[in-house]
N, C-alpha and C positions, 0 to 999 in steps of 0.2 A: 608650736607656741611662738607668739610674737616676742620681739625683744622686750625685756623687762621695763626699760624706761618708757617705751611707747605704750606698753600695757598699763603702766601706772597712770599715764596721762589719760588713757581711755577710761580707766577706772574712776578717776576724779570727774571726768566728763559725765560718766554714767551716774555717779553720786549726785552731781548737780541736777541731772534730769529727774532722778527718782525721789530725791528729798533734799530740798534746800535747808530744811531744819537741821539736818545732820551734816550736810556738806560744809556749812560755815564753821561749826565748832571743830570739825576734823582738820580744817586748814590751820587751826591754832596749834596743833600738836607738832612736836619735833619729828624729824623724818622717819625714824624707826617705828614709833608709835603711830604716826600718820598712816604708814603703809599697812600696819597690822589692823588698825581700827577700820580703815577703808576696806580692806579685804574682808573683815568680819561682817561689816555692815552689808556689803554687796552679797556675800554668801547667804546671809540671813534674809536679805531682800529677795534673793533668788527663790528660796523655798516659800517665802511669804506669798509671792506671786502665784505659786502653784496652789497653795492653800485657798487663796481668794478667787481663783480663776473661774469666771462665770460659765465658760464652755466645757469645763471638765466635770465629769460625774464624780460622786463621792468615792467609788471604788478606784477610779483612775487616780484621783488625788492621793488616796491612801497608798496605793501601789508605788507611785512616784516618790512620795515622801519617805516611806519605809525603806525602799531600795536605796535612796540617796543617803538616808541615815546610816545604813549598813556600809555603804561605800566609804563614808567619811571616817569610819572607825578603823579602816585599814589603809594601806598605801593607796591613795586616790588614783584611779585609773581613768584618765580623760576619755579614752576611746570607749570604755565601758559605759561611762556616763552619757557620752554622745549617742550610743546605741539605745540607752534607756529613754532619752528624750526625743529621739528621731521621729517616732510616730506623731509627736505633738509640735514639731518644729515650726509648723505654719501658724500655730495659735499661741505658743508660749512666748513671752517677751524675751528680748535679747539678754536681759539681766539674768534670767533663769537658764537660758541655753549656755551661757558662758561661765558657769560655776567654776570650771577648771581654771579659767583665766584669772578669776578673782583669787583663788587659792594661790596661784603662782606668784602673785605680787607680795604675798605675806612673807615677812622675814622668816628664815628657816627655823630659828629657835622658837617662834611663836605659832607656826602653822598648826602644830598639834593641838594647841589650846583652841584655836579658831575652829578646827575640825570637830573637836570633842563637843563644844557647846552648840555648834550648828547641827550636829547629829542629834543631840538631845532635843533641840528645838523641833527638828523635823519629826522626830518620833512623837513628841507631845502634840504637834499640830495634827498629825495623822489620827491620834486618839480623839481629838476634838472634832475633826471632820466626821468621824464615826458617830459622835454624839450630836451631830448637826448643830454644834455650837449652842446647845440649850443649857444655859446656866440656871441651876435651880436653887443653890444655896450659896452663902458667902464662901464656904470652902471650895465650891466649884469655881467661883470667881477668882479666888486666890490661886487655884491651880492653873486656870487658863492664863491669867495675867503673869504667872511665874514663867510658863512655857514661852509665851510670845514676847515678854519684855523683861521680867525679872532676871531671866538667864543672861540677858545682855549686861545687866549690872554686875552679875557675878563674874562674867568673863572679863569685863573691864577691870574689876578688882584684881584679878590674876595678872592682867597686863600691867597695871600700875605697880604691883609688887615686883614683877620681873624687871621692868624698865627703870623704876625709880626707887625701889625698896620702900614703897609706901604701903603701910598696913591700913586697910579699911574694913569695916564691919560687913560681913556677908549679908546679914538680915537687912541692914540699912541699904545695901546695894540692891537687893531685891525690891525693897520699897521704892527706890529711885525709879526702877523700871515700871513697877506697878502704877506709880503715880502718873507717869506720862501716859501709860495705856488707859488709865481710868478717864483721863481728860479726853482721849480719842473716843472712848466709848460714849461719853456724854455728847461729844460733838457729832457723832455719827448715828445717834439713836434712831432717828426717823428712817435713815437709809437702811440700817440694820433690820428694822421692823418690816420694811418693804420686802426684804429678801428672806424673811422668816427666821432671822437670827435673834437670839435672846441672851444678852449679856447681863441684864438686870436680874438678880436673884428674885425668886417669887416673893411678892409682897413689898418689894423695894420701890420707893418713889424716886423721882429725880433728886430730891433733897438727900435721900440716903446715899445715892451715888456721889453727890457732891461731898458729903462727909468722908466717904471712902477715899475719894481723890485727895481731899485736903489732908487727911490723916497721913496718907502715904507721901505726899509732897513735903509735909513737915518732917518726916523721917529722912527724906532725901536731902533736905536742908542740913540736917545733922550729919549725913554722910559726907557732905562736901567739907565740913569743918575739919576733918582729919587729913585733908589733902593740902599740901603746902607748896607744890610746884605750880607756878603761875599758868603755864600752858595747859596743864591738866585741869586746874580749877576753872579756867576759861571754857574748856571743852565741856565740863560738867554743868557749869552755871548757866550757860546760854539756853539749852533745851529746857532747863528747870524754870528759868525766868519766863520763857515763852509759855510754858505750861501754866504757871501761876497767872499770867496775864490773860491767857485764853480762858481759863476758868472764870476769871472776873468778867470777861466779855460775855461768856455764856450766861452767867448769872444776870447780866444786864440785858439779856435778850438778843445779843448779837451772835451770829453764826461763827465768826472767827475774827482774828485780828486783821487789820489792814496791812498792806505791804509797808506803808510808812511807819506803822506802829512796830512792826517786826524790825525794820532797820534802826529805829530809835532804840529798841531794846538791845540790839547788838552793840550800839555805841555806849549805852548805859553800862552794860556788863563789862566792856573793855575798860571803861573809865574807872570803875570801882574796884577792879581786881588788881 
């Protein structure tokens, strides 16, 4: 294992490379939470890259995800994980290969929380790999968005309680994650169609998915009202503000926000909190 300080810098660099949307809000958090959330995001990104990997077959994905899920429920063995991913080290991205490193930067008191939720997410992803991501009903959509995004909200709720004794509503936390994911589903619909993935329930129009996204984002707005620490409010508000504005851009026929619009939103959120 590398020295923790060096690893933390590498983790933040990896965050910046894999998602600027979450890198910026994570930098707003105080040190303990910053390390815990960075660790959690990278662990979840590690399994997400396995779920989405174009060169892996469904059985390989399920085997990797389920084995990782089991490893996370016990004392994580870095060597065991390295043996698991060794046959795929030439095709898996660095963020997936270094799962053990991302766990090692997490504060000791919180690593169990990160492992538990990442394990549940990996198991849920494996389930949906088996279904070839074919959403048929709203219940299916709720289940899928819970596993890949709602769980993040629940985990964050646990972290806020531990670190700042902030009580937040679990269902609103799930809606927070669902709302962000629904915006992604709308943004990526054409790309998903090309790869044979169906996240729109049968009979749903684009307008129906907009309503689903808007309803969940409205609940996410309620979620933030119960948080009173500025750094955590900043963390939560920025992805939410970007989701609201992305939804508006999509409604106006744009594919996404411009870099300038994203930077302006960051400044707006910081000024108003």
